[in-house]
C-alpha positions as YAML, in Angstrom:
chain: A
units: angstrom
residues:
- id: 1
  name: UNK
  ca: [21.04, 28.04, 16.25]
- id: 2
  name: UNK
  ca: [17.37, 28.76, 16.44]
- id: 3
  name: UNK
  ca: [15.03, 27.81, 19.23]
- id: 4
  name: UNK
  ca: [13.11, 25.65, 16.77]
- id: 5
  name: UNK
  ca: [16.23, 23.71, 15.77]
- id: 6
  name: UNK
  ca: [17.10, 23.22, 19.43]
- id: 7
  name: UNK
  ca: [13.59, 21.92, 20.15]
- id: 8
  name: UNK
  ca: [13.70, 19.58, 17.15]
- id: 9
  name: UNK
  ca: [17.05, 18.19, 18.33]
- id: 10
  name: UNK
  ca: [15.64, 17.64, 21.82]
- id: 11
  name: UNK
  ca: [12.55, 15.87, 20.46]
- id: 12
  name: UNK
  ca: [14.60, 13.60, 18.20]
- id: 13
  name: UNK
  ca: [16.95, 12.77, 21.08]
- id: 14
  name: UNK
  ca: [14.08, 12.01, 23.43]
- id: 15
  name: UNK
  ca: [12.33, 9.88, 20.82]
- id: 16
  name: UNK
  ca: [15.36, 7.72, 20.06]
- id: 17
  name: UNK
  ca: [15.95, 7.28, 23.78]
- id: 18
  name: UNK
  ca: [12.33, 6.20, 24.17]
- id: 19
  name: UNK
  ca: [12.83, 3.53, 21.50]
- id: 20
  name: UNK
  ca: [16.18, 2.49, 22.96]
- id: 21
  name: UNK
  ca: [17.94, 3.37, 19.71]
- id: 22
  name: UNK
  ca: [21.45, 4.60, 19.19]
- id: 23
  name: UNK
  ca: [22.42, 7.36, 16.80]
- id: 24
  name: UNK
  ca: [23.67, 4.66, 14.49]
- id: 25
  name: UNK
  ca: [20.25, 3.00, 14.54]
- id: 26
  name: UNK
  ca: [18.59, 6.27, 13.55]
- id: 27
  name: UNK
  ca: [21.14, 6.66, 10.77]
- id: 28
  name: UNK
  ca: [20.29, 3.18, 9.45]
- id: 29
  name: UNK
  ca: [16.56, 3.79, 9.64]
- id: 30
  name: UNK
  ca: [16.76, 7.11, 7.79]
- id: 31
  name: UNK
  ca: [19.55, 6.28, 5.36]
- id: 32
  name: UNK
  ca: [21.52, 9.27, 6.67]
- id: 33
  name: UNK
  ca: [25.14, 9.20, 7.66]
- id: 34
  name: UNK
  ca: [26.02, 8.99, 11.34]
- id: 35
  name: UNK
  ca: [27.67, 12.43, 11.15]
- id: 36
  name: UNK
  ca: [24.43, 13.84, 9.75]
- id: 37
  name: UNK
  ca: [22.46, 12.38, 12.66]
- id: 38
  name: UNK
  ca: [24.98, 13.86, 15.11]
- id: 39
  name: UNK
  ca: [24.35, 17.23, 13.45]
- id: 40
  name: UNK
  ca: [20.60, 16.88, 13.92]
- id: 41
  name: UNK
  ca: [20.98, 15.89, 17.55]
- id: 42
  name: UNK
  ca: [23.49, 18.64, 18.23]
- id: 43
  name: UNK
  ca: [21.26, 21.24, 16.55]
- id: 44
  name: UNK
  ca: [24.14, 22.20, 14.29]
- id: 45
  name: UNK
  ca: [22.24, 21.39, 11.11]
- id: 46
  name: UNK
  ca: [18.63, 20.74, 10.26]
- id: 47
  name: UNK
  ca: [17.38, 17.76, 8.31]
- id: 48
  name: UNK
  ca: [17.32, 18.54, 4.60]
- id: 49
  name: UNK
  ca: [14.04, 18.25, 2.71]
- id: 50
  name: UNK
  ca: [15.28, 14.91, 1.36]
- id: 51
  name: UNK
  ca: [15.71, 13.42, 4.83]
- id: 52
  name: UNK
  ca: [12.69, 14.97, 6.55]
- id: 53
  name: UNK
  ca: [10.17, 12.35, 5.34]
- id: 54
  name: UNK
  ca: [12.61, 9.55, 6.18]
- id: 55
  name: UNK
  ca: [13.15, 10.97, 9.67]
- id: 56
  name: UNK
  ca: [9.40, 11.37, 10.22]
- id: 57
  name: UNK
  ca: [8.74, 7.81, 9.09]
- id: 58
  name: UNK
  ca: [11.50, 6.39, 11.28]
- id: 59
  name: UNK
  ca: [10.20, 8.23, 14.35]
- id: 60
  name: UNK
  ca: [6.55, 7.61, 13.54]
- id: 61
  name: UNK
  ca: [5.76, 11.31, 13.19]
- id: 62
  name: UNK
  ca: [3.13, 12.72, 10.85]
- id: 63
  name: UNK
  ca: [4.32, 13.77, 7.38]
- id: 64
  name: UNK
  ca: [5.46, 17.39, 7.39]
- id: 65
  name: UNK
  ca: [6.04, 17.51, 11.15]
- id: 66
  name: UNK
  ca: [9.77, 18.30, 10.88]
- id: 67
  name: UNK
  ca: [9.14, 21.23, 8.54]
- id: 68
  name: UNK
  ca: [6.33, 22.43, 10.78]
- id: 69
  name: UNK
  ca: [8.58, 22.34, 13.84]
- id: 70
  name: UNK
  ca: [11.36, 24.19, 12.05]
- id: 71
  name: UNK
  ca: [9.16, 26.97, 10.69]
- id: 72
  name: UNK
  ca: [6.41, 27.34, 13.27]
- id: 73
  name: UNK
  ca: [6.32, 30.13, 15.82]
- id: 74
  name: UNK
  ca: [4.75, 27.68, 18.24]
- id: 75
  name: UNK
  ca: [7.40, 24.97, 17.98]
- id: 76
  name: UNK
  ca: [8.30, 25.35, 21.65]
- id: 77
  name: UNK
  ca: [4.73, 24.43, 22.63]
- id: 78
  name: UNK
  ca: [5.16, 20.90, 21.29]
- id: 79
  name: UNK
  ca: [5.67, 18.23, 23.83]
- id: 80
  name: UNK
  ca: [6.92, 14.75, 23.11]
- id: 81
  name: UNK
  ca: [3.59, 13.26, 24.15]
- id: 82
  name: UNK
  ca: [1.97, 15.09, 21.22]
- id: 83
  name: UNK
  ca: [4.26, 13.30, 18.78]
- id: 84
  name: UNK
  ca: [4.96, 9.94, 20.37]
- id: 85
  name: UNK
  ca: [3.36, 7.11, 18.42]
- id: 86
  name: UNK
  ca: [3.36, 3.47, 19.33]
- id: 87
  name: UNK
  ca: [6.76, 1.95, 18.68]
- id: 88
  name: UNK
  ca: [7.09, 1.05, 15.00]
- id: 89
  name: UNK
  ca: [7.50, -2.51, 13.91]
- id: 90
  name: UNK
  ca: [11.16, -3.32, 13.39]
- id: 91
  name: UNK
  ca: [12.33, -3.06, 9.79]
- id: 92
  name: UNK
  ca: [15.59, -4.89, 10.40]
- id: 93
  name: UNK
  ca: [16.43, -8.43, 11.39]
- id: 94
  name: UNK
  ca: [17.37, -9.05, 14.99]
- id: 95
  name: UNK
  ca: [20.91, -9.79, 13.83]
- id: 96
  name: UNK
  ca: [21.20, -6.15, 12.69]
- id: 97
  name: UNK
  ca: [20.52, -4.82, 16.20]
- id: 98
  name: UNK
  ca: [22.92, -4.33, 19.08]
- id: 99
  name: UNK
  ca: [22.42, -6.21, 22.33]
- id: 100
  name: UNK
  ca: [21.19, -2.97, 23.93]
- id: 101
  name: UNK
  ca: [18.61, -2.48, 21.17]
- id: 102
  name: UNK
  ca: [17.42, -6.08, 21.49]
- id: 103
  name: UNK
  ca: [17.01, -5.73, 25.25]
- id: 104
  name: UNK
  ca: [15.14, -2.44, 24.82]
- id: 105
  name: UNK
  ca: [12.79, -4.05, 22.31]
- id: 106
  name: UNK
  ca: [12.11, -7.00, 24.60]
- id: 107
  name: UNK
  ca: [11.46, -4.65, 27.52]
- id: 108
  name: UNK
  ca: [9.06, -2.60, 25.39]
- id: 109
  name: UNK
  ca: [7.15, -5.71, 24.33]
- id: 110
  name: UNK
  ca: [6.92, -7.05, 27.86]
- id: 111
  name: UNK
  ca: [5.67, -3.68, 29.08]
- id: 112
  name: UNK
  ca: [2.94, -3.73, 26.42]
- id: 113
  name: UNK
  ca: [1.73, -7.12, 27.66]
- id: 114
  name: UNK
  ca: [1.09, -5.80, 31.18]
...
């Protein structure tokens, strides 16, 4: 495992926690299998070029950010605040979300109103 892959895994994990998502939610939003997402989060495999744009879109990151993190010598200088966008608009119906995801979304929206 490389330091860059470890950092990418940590950033993905932190981001999905921020959104209140599960690994299964990230899998749905990227079209990847749950085992693939577990590999990304465990830093056992990196997102393939096919999934990188889907992962970036799901997390609200700039295009090319995953490749940059994986290849850059300065990947460890990235902090989540540098990459954290406003929460994306849901792409799924409420019926597709778990109770935990619904509660997290409501909490996020109420926090925005304050």
